[in-house]
N, C-alpha and C positions, 0 to 999 in steps of 0.2 A: 026365526032362529031354529035350526034343526034340533030335533028332540035330544040327540046325544050331547050337543053343546049345552042345551038347557039343563040337562041332568047334571053334567059336569059343573056348570055354574051353580046350580042349586046345592050340590054336595059340597062345593067349595065354600059357599056362603054358610051352610050349616056347620061345617068344620071350623070356620073362623069364629063363628058366634059361640061355639062350645069349647073353645080352647081355654085351658087353664092359664090364668094370668101369671102364674109362677113357674111355668114350664121352663126348663133349662134349654138354652140354645145349643145347637149343634156347632161346635167350634170349627168344623170343616167347612161350614157354610158362611163363616164370618170373614169379612174383608176389613182390614184396618182403614181408618179414616184417610190416612195418607195414600194408601193404595187405591181406595175408591175415588178420591179426587184425581189422582194421576190417570186412572183408567177413563174417567169421564172426560177429562181435558184432552186426552189423546184420541178420543173417539172409539176406544176399544171396548167400551161398555156403555150401557144405558142406565142412568140413575133414575129410579122411580120413587118419587116422594109419595108415601101412602098416608101422610097426615091429612086431616080434614081441613077444608077451606078456612075455617076459623083460626087454624093454627099457622096460616101463612102470613099473618099480619106483620111478623118480624122479618119476613123475607124468605126466599128460597135460593138454592144454589143455581147459578146460571147454567142453562142447558139441561136441567132435569125435566123429566116428565111428571106432571101432576096427575095422580090417579088415587084419589082418596080410598082408604080401606073400605068405607061404607058403600062404595060404588064398584069395588073390584069384581064381585061376582057378575054384575051385569055388563062390565066392560073388559072382561078377561081376554077377549079376542083382540084387544088393542095392544096387548103385550107382544113384543117381538119374540119370534120363535127360533131365531138363529142361535144354535148352541155355541157357536164360535164367538158370540158377543154376549157376555154375561149380563144378566139383569141384576142390578144392585138396588135392593130396597132400602129405603131410609125413612125413619119416622123421627120423633123428637129425641128418644133416648136409646133405641134399638130393641126395646121389648116387643112392640107390635111387629116391627119389620122382621125380627127373628122368628116369631110365631108364623107370620104369613109366609115367609120364605120356606119354612118347613112344610106348610100345607101345599104350597105351589109345587114344591119338589115332589111331594107324595102324589100330586095330581099329574106328574109327568114333565113338569118344567124343570129339568135337572140343571139348567144353567143359571138358576136363581141363587143369589147370595144376599146377605144383609150387611149393612155398614155399621161397624162398631162405633158406639158413642152417639150416633144420630146427629140431627141438626143442632142440638144443643151444644155438642162438642165442636161442631163446625163453627158455630157462632162464637164460642169461647176462644177459638183460635184467631178470630178476626178475619176469617176468609170471606171472599166476596159473596154478597147476597143481593138479590134483586127483588122487586115487588112483582108478584105474578100478574 
């Protein structure tokens, strides 16, 4: 791994670990659950589930990319870089995905958004879920 990529990954990991759990989300980075699903199903966005593998027991949305938050710093190069195709982060409730979206945005990934309500809201609506 080139040193600049390593440094970016290390800084991102440090930023994520030191985030305040009560930080307020930037509303401009928020995507509604309905809009997130529509973008995913149309292929106009990539939905990235940042929940940990133990949280996938109840299922994941079909077509989403599984990239646990604990692995994000070491796998950051796997994230698509096309600014025309938004990256939509989703966790269980939106708290982690909002914080991670802000950090990725600050690291230069300006096409990152987070999905309002998270997978718990997805499940409450009875939307399709599959086992990973």
